[in-house]
C-alpha positions in Angstrom: -86.2 52.0 -124.3 -89.7 53.2 -122.5 -93.2 52.7 -123.6 -94.6 54.8 -126.8 -97.2 52.4 -127.4 -100.5 53.8 -126.6 -102.3 51.3 -123.9 -105.3 49.3 -124.0 -108.3 50.9 -122.6 -108.9 49.5 -118.8 -104.6 48.9 -119.0 -103.3 48.3 -116.2 -101.0 51.3 -115.4 -97.5 51.6 -113.6 -97.2 55.4 -110.9 -95.0 57.2 -113.1 -93.0 58.1 -109.5 -93.3 54.4 -108.3 -89.8 52.6 -109.4 -90.3 49.4 -107.2 -89.5 45.7 -108.7 -90.7 42.6 -107.7 -89.4 38.6 -109.0 -91.2 35.7 -107.4 -90.9 32.3 -107.6 -88.6 33.3 -110.7 -86.8 30.6 -112.8 -84.7 30.7 -116.3 -83.7 27.5 -118.1 -82.2 27.1 -120.9 -82.6 23.9 -122.2 -81.6 21.5 -119.5 -79.5 24.5 -117.6 -81.1 26.3 -115.0 -79.3 29.5 -115.2 -81.9 31.6 -112.0 -83.9 29.2 -110.0 -86.6 30.1 -107.6 -85.9 33.6 -107.3 -87.7 36.2 -104.7 -86.3 39.7 -104.3 -88.1 43.4 -103.8 -86.4 46.0 -104.6 -87.2 49.5 -103.3 -88.5 52.5 -104.7 -85.3 55.0 -105.3 -83.4 51.7 -103.9 -79.8 51.9 -105.6 -79.3 47.6 -105.7 -76.6 45.5 -106.9 -76.7 42.2 -107.3 -72.8 40.7 -107.4 -71.6 37.5 -108.0 -69.2 35.5 -110.4 -70.0 34.9 -114.0 -72.4 32.4 -114.3 -74.3 33.2 -111.2 -76.7 34.2 -112.5 -76.6 38.0 -111.7 -77.2 39.6 -115.5 -79.9 36.6 -116.7 -82.2 37.8 -113.9 -81.9 41.7 -114.9 -82.1 41.0 -118.4 -85.3 39.4 -117.4 -86.1 42.0 -115.8 -85.6 44.4 -118.9 -88.0 42.5 -121.5 -84.9 41.3 -123.2 -84.9 37.0 -121.9 -88.5 35.5 -121.0 -89.1 34.0 -117.7 -89.5 30.4 -117.7 -91.9 30.1 -114.0 -92.5 33.5 -111.6 -93.3 36.7 -112.1 -91.9 39.9 -112.0 -93.8 43.2 -111.5 -92.6 47.0 -111.6 -94.6 49.6 -109.5 -96.9 46.4 -108.7 -98.4 45.6 -112.8 -97.3 42.7 -113.8 -95.1 42.9 -116.6 -93.6 39.2 -116.8 -95.5 38.4 -120.6 -95.1 42.5 -121.5 -92.3 43.2 -124.1 -89.0 45.4 -124.1 -90.2 48.7 -125.3 -94.1 48.5 -123.2 -91.8 48.2 -119.2 -90.7 51.5 -117.6 -87.3 50.7 -117.3 -83.7 51.6 -119.8 -80.2 49.3 -119.4 -77.0 50.4 -119.8 -75.2 48.3 -121.3 -71.0 48.2 -120.9 -70.5 49.2 -124.8 -72.4 52.4 -124.9 -73.3 52.1 -128.6 -73.0 56.0 -129.2 -74.0 57.0 -132.1 -70.6 58.0 -134.0 -71.6 60.5 -136.4 -74.0 62.0 -133.9 -73.2 65.3 -131.4 -73.1 64.1 -127.7 -76.8 66.3 -127.2 -77.7 64.1 -130.6 -77.1 61.2 -129.3 -78.5 62.3 -125.9 -82.0 63.5 -127.4 -82.5 60.4 -129.9 -84.6 58.0 -127.9 -86.8 61.9 -127.3 -86.3 62.2 -130.9 -87.8 58.7 -132.2 -90.7 59.5 -130.1 -92.0 62.5 -131.4 -91.2 65.3 -128.5 -91.3 68.8 -130.1 -88.0 69.9 -130.8 -88.3 72.9 -127.6 -88.7 69.9 -125.2 -86.0 67.6 -126.6 -83.4 70.7 -126.2 -84.8 71.3 -122.6 -84.3 67.6 -121.5 -80.9 67.1 -123.6 -79.8 70.5 -121.8 -81.3 69.4 -118.5 -79.5 65.5 -118.8 -76.0 66.7 -119.4 -76.5 69.0 -116.5 -76.8 65.9 -114.8 -74.1 64.5 -115.7 -72.4 67.4 -115.7 -71.0 67.8 -119.2 -73.2 70.2 -120.5 -70.5 71.9 -122.3 -69.4 69.3 -124.7 -73.0 69.4 -126.6 -71.6 69.4 -129.3 -68.7 67.2 -129.0 -68.8 63.7 -131.3 -67.9 60.1 -129.7 -64.0 60.0 -129.9 -63.4 63.3 -129.2 -64.2 62.1 -125.6 -63.1 60.3 -122.9 -64.0 57.0 -121.3 -65.4 58.0 -118.4 -67.1 60.9 -120.3 -68.2 58.7 -123.0 -69.8 56.6 -120.1 -71.6 59.3 -118.8 -73.2 60.0 -121.7 -74.6 56.9 -122.3 -76.1 57.8 -118.4 -77.6 60.9 -119.6 -79.2 59.5 -122.6 -81.2 56.9 -120.8 -82.1 59.2 -117.8 -83.4 61.3 -120.3 -86.6 59.6 -121.0 -87.4 59.0 -117.6 -87.6 56.0 -116.6 -89.0 54.2 -113.3 -86.2 52.0 -113.3 -82.4 51.9 -114.4 -80.9 48.3 -115.1 -77.0 48.7 -115.3 -75.2 46.1 -116.8 -71.5 46.1 -115.6 -70.9 49.9 -117.2 -68.0 50.0 -115.5 -66.3 47.3 -116.5 -64.6 49.4 -119.7 -62.6 51.8 -117.5 -59.4 51.8 -115.7 -59.1 51.4 -112.0 -58.3 55.2 -110.7 -61.4 56.2 -113.4 -63.4 53.3 -112.3 -63.4 54.5 -108.7 -64.3 58.1 -109.4 -66.9 57.5 -111.6 -68.5 55.5 -108.9 -68.6 58.1 -106.9 -70.5 60.2 -109.8 -72.8 57.6 -110.3 -73.7 57.3 -106.9 -74.3 61.0 -106.6 -76.4 60.8 -110.2 -78.8 58.3 -108.2 -79.7 60.2 -105.4 -79.9 63.4 -107.9 -82.6 61.2 -109.8 -84.4 59.5 -107.5 -85.7 56.5 -109.5 -84.5 52.9 -108.6 -80.8 51.2 -109.9 -80.2 48.0 -110.5 -76.9 47.7 -111.1 -74.9 44.3 -112.1 -71.4 43.2 -111.2 -68.7 41.2 -110.4 -66.7 43.9 -108.2 -66.7 43.6 -105.0 -65.3 47.0 -104.2 -67.8 48.6 -105.8 -70.8 46.8 -105.4 -69.5 47.6 -101.7 -68.9 51.2 -102.9 -72.3 51.7 -104.4 -75.3 50.2 -102.7 -77.9 50.6 -100.0 -77.9 47.0 -100.3 -76.1 44.4 -102.4 -77.4 41.0 -103.0 -75.0 38.1 -103.6 -75.5 35.6 -106.2 -74.3 32.2 -106.4 -75.5 29.3 -108.7 -78.8 31.0 -110.1 -79.8 31.4 -106.1 -79.4 34.8 -103.7 -77.1 33.4 -101.4 -77.6 36.8 -99.0 -78.5 40.2 -99.1 -78.3 43.0 -97.3 -76.3 46.3 -97.1 -72.6 46.3 -97.7 -72.1 47.1 -94.1 -74.7 43.5 -93.0 -73.1 41.2 -96.1 -69.5 42.0 -95.6 -69.1 41.9 -91.5 -71.9 39.1 -91.2 -71.6 36.7 -94.1 -74.0 33.6 -93.6 -72.5 31.1 -95.6 -69.2 31.1 -96.6 -69.3 31.8 -100.2 -69.9 35.1 -99.2 -67.2 35.0 -96.1 -64.8 34.4 -99.2 -66.4 35.9 -102.7 -67.0 39.0 -100.6 -62.7 40.5 -100.0 -60.5 37.7 -97.5 -61.1 35.9 -94.8 -60.0 33.5 -92.5 -62.6 30.5 -92.5 -62.4 28.6 -89.4 -63.7 25.4 -88.5 -63.6 21.9 -86.3 -61.3 21.1 -83.7 -59.5 24.7 -83.9 -62.5 26.6 -83.7 -63.9 24.3 -80.6 -60.6 24.5 -79.2 -60.6 28.6 -79.5 -63.9 29.2 -79.0 -66.0 26.1 -77.3 -67.7 25.8 -80.9 -67.4 23.4 -83.3 -69.3 26.1 -85.6 -67.0 27.6 -88.9 -65.9 31.0 -88.1 -65.4 33.8 -90.4 -62.7 36.5 -89.3 -61.7 39.5 -91.4 -57.9 40.4 -92.1 -58.3 43.7 -91.0 -59.6 41.8 -87.6 -56.3 39.8 -86.8 -53.3 41.5 -84.6 -50.1 40.3 -85.0 -47.9 40.3 -82.1 -45.2 38.7 -80.5 -45.2 35.1 -79.7 -44.6 35.7 -76.2 -46.9 38.6 -75.5 -50.3 37.2 -73.9 -53.4 38.3 -76.3 -56.0 41.1 -74.4 -58.8 40.1 -72.6 -61.6 38.3 -74.4 -59.0 37.5 -77.6 -58.1 34.0 -78.8 -54.7 33.2 -80.2 -52.8 31.1 -82.2 -48.7 30.9 -82.8 -47.1 30.5 -86.2 -44.7 31.4 -88.7 -44.6 34.8 -91.8 -44.3 32.6 -94.5 -45.8 36.0 -97.2 -45.5 39.2 -96.6 -47.4 41.6 -99.5 -47.3 45.6 -99.8 -50.5 46.8 -101.1 -49.8 50.7 -100.2 -52.6 51.4 -97.6 -52.1 48.3 -95.9 -49.2 45.6 -95.1 -50.9 41.9 -95.6 -49.3 38.8 -93.5 -49.8 35.5 -94.8 -49.5 33.5 -90.9 -49.1 29.5 -91.5 -50.1 28.6 -87.6 -48.9 25.7 -85.3 -52.6 24.0 -85.2 -52.4 23.5 -89.3 -54.9 26.2 -90.7 -53.1 29.8 -92.5 -54.4 33.4 -91.1 -54.3 36.2 -93.0 -53.4 39.6 -91.3 -54.0 43.1 -92.5 -52.5 46.0 -90.7 -52.8 49.7 -92.2 -49.7 51.1 -93.1 -49.5 54.1 -90.4 -45.6 54.1 -90.0 -44.0 56.8 -91.0 -42.9 56.0 -95.5 -39.3 54.7 -94.3 -39.8 52.8 -91.4 -39.8 48.7 -92.1 -42.9 46.7 -91.0 -42.5 45.7 -87.3 -42.8 41.5 -88.2 -40.8 40.4 -91.9 -41.1 36.7 -93.2 -40.7 34.0 -91.3 -40.8 34.9 -87.7 -42.6 33.7 -84.9 -45.5 35.4 -83.7 -49.0 35.3 -82.7 -51.9 35.9 -84.8 -55.1 37.5 -81.9 -58.5 38.3 -83.0 -61.8 39.0 -80.8 -64.0 36.3 -80.8 -67.1 38.8 -81.2 -65.9 40.3 -84.5 -66.0 37.1 -86.1 -68.4 36.2 -88.1 -71.0 32.4 -87.3 -71.8 30.7 -90.4 -74.0 27.5 -90.4 
C-alpha cells in the first residue's frame, strides 16, 4: 500500500519520481536460520530487476523486507534515498503484486482497481479518471463492468497489476505473479508486463524461480543462492559469462569441464562452462575448425524439444557433453545423428566461460 498518514514536520521525504532501492549489509535471521546474509544491492530508478533463485535462496524474503512485511535483523534499506528500514509497510512508497491476485469477487473490475483510491478518500471524479487510465494501461478498459470470475487468469493478473499501479508507487514489487498461468499465457504475459513497465517507467522488482522468465523480462538479473547474491548483471552477462558453477548450472543447461580434461583441451586447469548451443556435432573423422577443441564420444540420448534437438554425448575422456542444434532442416527430414552414433563434439574455447 501507499502511505496515507500525514508526515511529521521535518520528516525526510522521497522524491516522487525516484524509484531507487538500496540495501546495505542486510541480514535476516529466523531463530538459528539465516535466510539472508550481509546483502548489498542497488536498484536504479526505473529499472526492471529480477531476483532469481531456487526455493529457499532468500529472494522472497528480500522482497518482503523491502515491502516492510519482514523486519530486518541488521543492515538498512533506503527507498529514493530515504531510510525505511524501521518504517511500517503502509508508509513506504511501494506496492506489491502477489501470485494470488486477491480480487474482491463481489466488486466489478473497475471497483477492484479503484479500491485503494476509495480507501484513501480520493474524489469520485478523480477515481473514475484514474481507474479508466489504469485499465487502459493494461488494455482491459472494455471489461470494467465485469466481475472477477468472468475473466481469464491472464486478465485477472492484469487487473491485479492495474490495482497496484493506480496508487502510483515509486517501486512495484512482484512476487511470482505469473506462477499460476499456463505456459503459453505466461509467455504472452511476460512480453506484456515488460511493455507496461516501460510505459509507466517505475521500478519493478520481480521474484521468480523461472530462468527463462528472468532473462526475458529483466534489465538485470540477481541470481540468489543460500541467502546471498551469487551474480548480478544483464541477462546476457549472467547467461554467457557465469561467474560461479552454481550460476552456470542454474541458468539453463551448461557443460562444465574441469581438471585434467580442461588442461588437456586448453592448457589451463580452470573449470570452463560451455553452453550446449555453442557445441557442434561432427563426424568423428572430421577435423575440428581452426581454433576449436574437441572430444570424441558416443551419443547416449537424443531429445527432440521442438525448436531444437538435444544430444547427450558420453565422451571417451569420461565427461558427458550436451550439444543442442536448432531444427532448421525440413520437418520430415531425419536428424543427421542418432542414438548410438560415434561423433566428435567441438567448440571454440573463446565461447566458453572460465570459472574461478
